N, C-alpha and C positions, 0 to 999 in steps of 0.2 A: 504493500500500499504506499507507494511513493509519490503518486500524482506527478505534478510538475516540478517537484523539489527532489534533488538527488541527495538522499540521506547519506551521511558518513557511516563507516562501519560501526562506530561507537553508537551513533543514534539508532542504527538498525538493531543493534544488540538490545537496547532499551525497549524498542518497539516490540521486538519478538519475545521478550521475557514473559513468562507465564503468569498465572494467577497465584502469586506468592509475594510476601513482603519484599520491597526493593528500595534501596537508597541510591539516588543518582546524584553524584557530585558534578555539577554543571559549571564549567568555567565561564568567565564573562564573554558574552557574545557568541556562545556556542549553540544557540538555537534551541533553548530548553522549552519555550512555550510551544514551538512547532513540534518538537519531539514528544512532548506530553500529549498534544492533540493527536498525533499519529498513534501513540501508544493506546490511548483510550479507544480510538476508532478501531485499532487492531484487535483489542480485547473484545469489543462488541461484536466484530465480525467473526473471529476465530472461535470464541467460546460462547457464542450465542447469548451475550450479555445484553438484556434489554437496556437501551440508553437511559431510561428513567431510573435504573438501579445503579448507575454510575454517578459518583459524587466528586466534584473537583472543588478544593478549598484553596484559596489564595489570600493574599494579604490586603489588597486594596480593591475598591470597586472598579478602578480602571483595569487592573490586571485580570479581574474576574471577567469583565466584558471582553477583553482581548482573548482570553482562553475560550469563552463561549463562541466568539466569532470564528476562531480557528476551527472549532469543532463543527460549526455549521458548514464551513467550507469542506471539511472532510466527510460529513454525513449529510449532504444536501437533501437526499430523498427523505430521510428520517426527520430532519428539521422542517421540511415542507409539510410533513404530516403532523407537526406539533410534538414530536417525540425527541426530546432534547436531554442531554446530560445536565444534571443539576449542578450549578456552579455558584458558590457562595464565598464570602470572606470568612475568616476565622470567627470574628465577632458575629457575623450574620448567621453562621451555623449555630452558634451558641444562642443567639437571640431567638432562632426558630424553635429550639428545644424549650426555651423558657416560655415562649409565647403559647406553645402547644401544651406543655406539661407543667408549667410553673405553678398551677393551682395546687399540685401535690405537695409543694413546700410553702404554700401561702402567698405566692406571687400571682396576682390576677392577670388575665389576658389584657385588661384595660390599662395596665401599668405603662406609664410613659417613659421613654428613654430621653435622658437629658444630655446636653452637650458638655464638652469639657469646660467651656466658659461658665456655664450655670453651675457646674460642679464646684469650681473655685469660689463662686459667689455663695453657695451654700456653706462651704467650709469657712469662709470669712464670717458669715452670720453665726455659725456654730461656735466660733471663738468668742463671740460676745455673749452668746446664750449660756455658755458654761460658767461665766463669772470669773473670779479671780483664781487662776490656776498657777500663777507665778510665771506666766509666759511674758516675755518682753514684746509688747505690742506697739513699740514706737514706730515700727515699720510694718503695719498690718498686712500690706500686699505681699511683702517678702515672706512674712511668717506663714500666711495662707499658702504660699507657693511651697514652702518647706513641708507643711502639713500634707499638701496634696502629693508631694514626692514620697513621703513616708507611706501614704495610703496606697500609692501606685506600687511601691516595693512590696508591701504586704500582700496586696491583691495578686501580684504576679506570681506569688508563691502560696496562694490559697490560704492566707492567714487573715484573721479578722482582729480588729483592734481590741475588742473585749477579751479575746483569749490571750492577749499579749500583756495585758495590765499586770503589774507586779509591784512589790514594795520597792520604792526608789532606794538606790544604794549611794548615789552621789549626785552632784549638781547636774551632770550631763544626763544621767538617767531620770532625774526629776523632770527635766525639760522634755524628754522623750515620753514619759508617762503622761505629762500634761497634754502633749500633742495627741496621744492615744485617746485621752478622754474627749478631746475635741472631735476625734473621728467617731467616737461612740455617739456623741451628740449629732454628728452629721448623718450617721446611719439612721438614728431616730427620726430626724427631720425628713429624710427621704421617705421613710414609712408613712409619716404623717401626710406627706404630699402625694403619695402613691406614685413615686417615680423611682427609676433605677438609672445607674450610670453604666458606662461601658465596662468597668471592672466587674459590676454586678452580673453582667451577662455571662462571663466565664464562670465566676464562682457559683452563680445560681444554677447554671446548666450542670456544673460538676455536682452540686448538691442533689439535683434531680436524679442524675444517673447512678449516684452512689447510694442514695437513700432508697431508691426504687429500682432495683436491678431488673425488675420486669419491663420498666420503661426503657432502660438501656438495651434490653434484648430486642424490644420492638423497633428501636431506632436502627440497631445493627441489621436486623432482618430486612430492612427496606433496601439495603445496598448489597452489591456483589463485589464492587471494587471502589477504592477511594484513592484519590490523588491529592497530596499535600504540596502545594507550590510554595516557594520562598520559605521553606521550613527552617532555614537558618535564622530567620527573624521572629520565630515564635518564642513565647516565654514558658516557664515550667507549668503554670496553670493551664495553658492551652494544651501542652503535651499530655498532662494527666487526664484532662477531659477526653482527649482523643484516645488515649490508651484504654481508659475505662470502657469506652464503647467498642472500639475496634481492636480488641486484644485476641489472643489465642490463635495467631497465625493468619488473621484476616489479610487479604491482598491489599495492603496499603503501600503506595508508592510515594516516597518523599523525595522531592527534588529541591536542591538549593546549592549555594556557593558559600562555603565557610569563609572565603576571602572577601565577601560582600556582606558581612553582617553589619548593617547600618543602624539598627535599632537597639543596640546594647544600652544606650542611654534611656531607652524606654522599656527596659526589662527583658529584652531578647537574651536568650541563653544559647551560646554556641554548643553547650553540652547536649542540647536537644538533637542537633544534627549529628554531632560526633557519636552520640549514644543510641542513635536510631536503631541500629542493627540488633542491639539487645533489648531495647524498649519495645520493639515490635518484632519479636523473633518468629521463626517459621513454626508451623504446627507442631513439629517435634521438639521445639525448644532451642534448636540451633540458631546461630546468628543469621539474620537476613542477608540476602545477596547485596553486592555493591557493584555499581557501574559508573563509568566516568565519561564525561563529555569535555574534551580538551581542544577541539578544533574551533578556533575563533573565526567567525564568518564576517566580522565587522572591520578589523584593522589590518593594516599592512605590516610587513615583516619587522621593520625597524621599531615600530611602536610596540609590537609584542616582545621584541628583544628587550626593550627597556622595561616593560612591565614584568617580565620574568626576572630580570636582574633586581628590580626593586623587591619583588616577592621573596627572593632568596635572601635579601638583606634583613627583612623584617621577620623571618621565621617560616615555619612550616605549618601545615594544616592538613585536614583530611581531604582537601580539594585536589584537583589535577596537579601532577608534578610540575607541568609547565603548559602554557598555552601554545598551541600549534597553529600556524597560519593556514588558510585555505590554499588549495593548489594554485588558484589564479591570482593570489595576493601579489602586489607589487612591492617594491623596496620600501616605499613610504618616505616621509620626511619628518624630522623633529628639530625644532628650534627652541633654543633657550635664550632668554634675555633678562637683563637686570636693569631696574630703573630706580631713580632716586626719589621720585614722587609718584603718587597714585595718578595724577593727571597725565604724567608722561606715559605711564603704562597704558592708560585708557586711550591716549592719542595713537600710540603704536598699534594697539589692538584694533582700533577703528580703521586705521589705514590698511592693516593686514586683511581684515575682513573685506574691505572694499576691493583690494587687489585680487583676492581669491575670487570674488564675484565678477569683477570687470575683466580681468585678464584670463582667468581659468574657466569662467563660465559656471562656477559652482553656485547652485541655487541658495538663496538665503536660508531656507528651511533645512538644508543639509549641513549648516554650520552651528556650533554651539560655543558658548563661553561659560566656563565653570569657575566658580569662586569658592573659597573655603567657607565663607559665611554669607547669608542672605543679605546682610546689610551692605 
């Protein structure tokens, strides 16, 4: 099933792999979304898997739509008949569980999901509702952000504030205990308002499937194959939710690039990807299989040489040993420049972009300017 795209041998190995757990270490630009779409289409075709029983989970709505579109291209007849693979984000999958089965743990279907901005506002209000806890509130916005960060760290590891309260041992611990009490007040306020935040989706769904194993089995029985995209950016709570539902050798395919873990600041755990083979073992308990995508379809040779050299300097991971250029790759160019001021840098970049467009005919949309910080 190659269509108009010629798959590499590595890609074909992933596509042809059977209905067993599989980890795919996909290097940058190696065509992982295309490979995953081909794999799902192949499983549907070879193993008579109804498309409605295949589930794809990815990190963002944009990525979910891209995967859905690739699948429609691979399965046009089924898509035309309204038979499509279910594709969701990690939070969307959890939200679906909570919306359907949340009443089993006291979360009603009518519960509203609040935005991160509203979350910070409710935490700010909770700081004032709890009275004098000894917190320094001379900078309430900064303190609310610190409390929100603590809340995120707890939630990413399936911990609740009320379970972490203990007798303070020192001044630092007293501050932390006060922040935990603020979070308890925040949780109470959400219950009063009938709302949940994004962290509640994962924890709530986990509570559902652990407290009600019958519900977990019902969810599992809906699917025959599951694909986890961008798995290197998941947190421990998301991992445990998925393990609870899809354990015991279920054919889960996790794809990701450990060199591109960009959400560690938001709780992502590289241990999820590195430990996938034992977290989701084969039916007989042995470690899941591993495949690699190392051929970069995006960059020329010199750029990949530099990328590989940088990677060797910063350490090793479970990703591909090195990125390999495509057969038709050109030599490529790389220019380094140093400037005394930001305006000088901007002026040079603007001239370079104009030159590439006017002299080389490169479309504006095919050029990008990357900065270390958004500002």
